[in-house]
C-alpha positions in Angstrom: 123.6 149.6 86.9 120.8 152.2 86.7 119.8 152.0 90.4 120.8 155.7 90.6 119.4 158.5 88.5 121.2 158.5 85.2 123.2 161.6 84.2 121.5 162.9 81.1 123.3 165.7 79.2 121.5 167.9 76.6 123.5 169.2 73.7 122.9 172.3 71.7 124.4 175.8 72.0 121.4 177.8 73.3 120.5 177.9 77.0 117.2 179.6 76.2 115.9 176.4 74.5 114.2 174.1 76.9 113.7 170.3 76.9 111.5 167.7 78.5 112.8 164.2 79.4 110.6 161.2 79.8 111.7 157.7 81.0 109.2 154.9 80.7 109.0 151.1 80.9 106.7 149.9 78.0 106.9 146.3 79.3 105.4 146.7 82.8 104.6 144.6 84.7 105.9 141.9 82.3 106.8 141.7 78.6 104.2 139.0 78.0 101.4 141.0 79.7 102.3 144.7 79.6 98.9 145.9 81.0 100.5 148.8 83.0 102.4 150.1 79.9 103.9 152.6 79.9 105.2 152.8 83.5 106.6 156.3 84.1 110.0 156.2 85.8 111.1 159.8 85.5 109.8 163.1 84.1 111.9 166.3 84.0 110.9 169.5 82.2 112.5 172.9 81.5 116.0 171.5 81.0 118.0 174.3 79.5 120.0 173.4 76.3 123.8 172.8 76.9 123.0 171.5 80.5 121.6 168.3 81.8 118.5 166.9 83.5 119.7 168.0 86.9 119.2 171.6 85.8 115.5 171.0 85.0 112.3 170.8 87.0 111.8 167.2 88.2 108.0 166.7 87.9 108.2 163.0 88.8 111.2 161.8 90.7 113.4 159.1 89.4 112.3 155.6 90.2 114.9 152.8 89.6 114.0 150.0 87.2 112.8 146.9 89.1 111.8 144.3 86.5 110.4 141.2 88.2 110.1 139.0 85.2 111.5 138.9 81.7 113.6 141.4 79.9 112.2 145.0 80.1 113.0 147.9 77.7 113.5 151.2 79.4 113.1 154.2 77.1 114.4 157.8 77.5 112.8 160.3 75.2 113.8 164.0 74.9 111.4 166.6 73.5 112.2 170.3 72.7 109.7 172.7 74.3 108.3 175.8 72.7 109.4 177.7 75.9 109.2 177.3 79.7 105.9 175.8 80.7 104.1 174.4 83.7 103.7 170.6 83.5 101.5 168.9 86.1 102.6 165.5 87.6 100.4 162.6 86.4 98.2 161.2 89.2 100.0 157.8 88.9 102.9 156.2 87.1 101.2 153.3 85.4 99.5 153.6 82.1 101.3 156.8 81.2 101.3 157.5 77.5 104.3 159.4 76.1 102.6 160.3 72.8 99.5 161.7 74.6 101.7 163.6 77.0 103.7 165.2 74.2 100.4 166.1 72.4 98.9 167.6 75.6 102.0 169.9 76.1 102.5 170.6 72.4 106.0 169.1 72.4 106.1 167.7 68.9 108.2 164.8 67.8 111.2 163.6 70.0 114.5 165.2 69.3 116.4 162.3 70.8 115.7 158.8 72.3 117.7 155.9 73.7 116.7 152.7 75.3 118.3 149.9 77.4 117.3 146.4 78.4 117.1 145.2 82.0 116.2 142.0 83.7 116.2 140.7 87.2 119.3 138.6 87.9 118.2 135.0 88.4 118.3 133.6 91.9 119.9 136.7 93.5 117.0 139.1 93.9 119.3 141.7 92.4 119.2 143.4 89.0 121.2 143.0 85.9 121.4 145.8 83.4 122.2 145.5 79.7 123.2 148.3 77.4 
């Protein structure tokens, strides 16, 4: 389950290299009508290499996946920063654009990415997570 903030470790051998982590749902509010895509679930910047997301600056706090219909993809993308930088929290979570965000903060292409699928468990009101 991903009801709690995932533990994300950043590799490398240089603590003076910093990273930005973005977690989005490109299928919000539903895969058949993703008019809120991308929904921003988490944004952490200034993560030192060799550490993890908990050592960075949480710009947008983690929001647990809550798909209400269909199977949703949740994507975590890691970017290498040019150095420490000030990143401003978006005014809202819906209609976030990872590509535009990376361009705005001069992040370049992702250095790592992973995704998982998630859907609401039928009839229980709970969540089922798939990896």
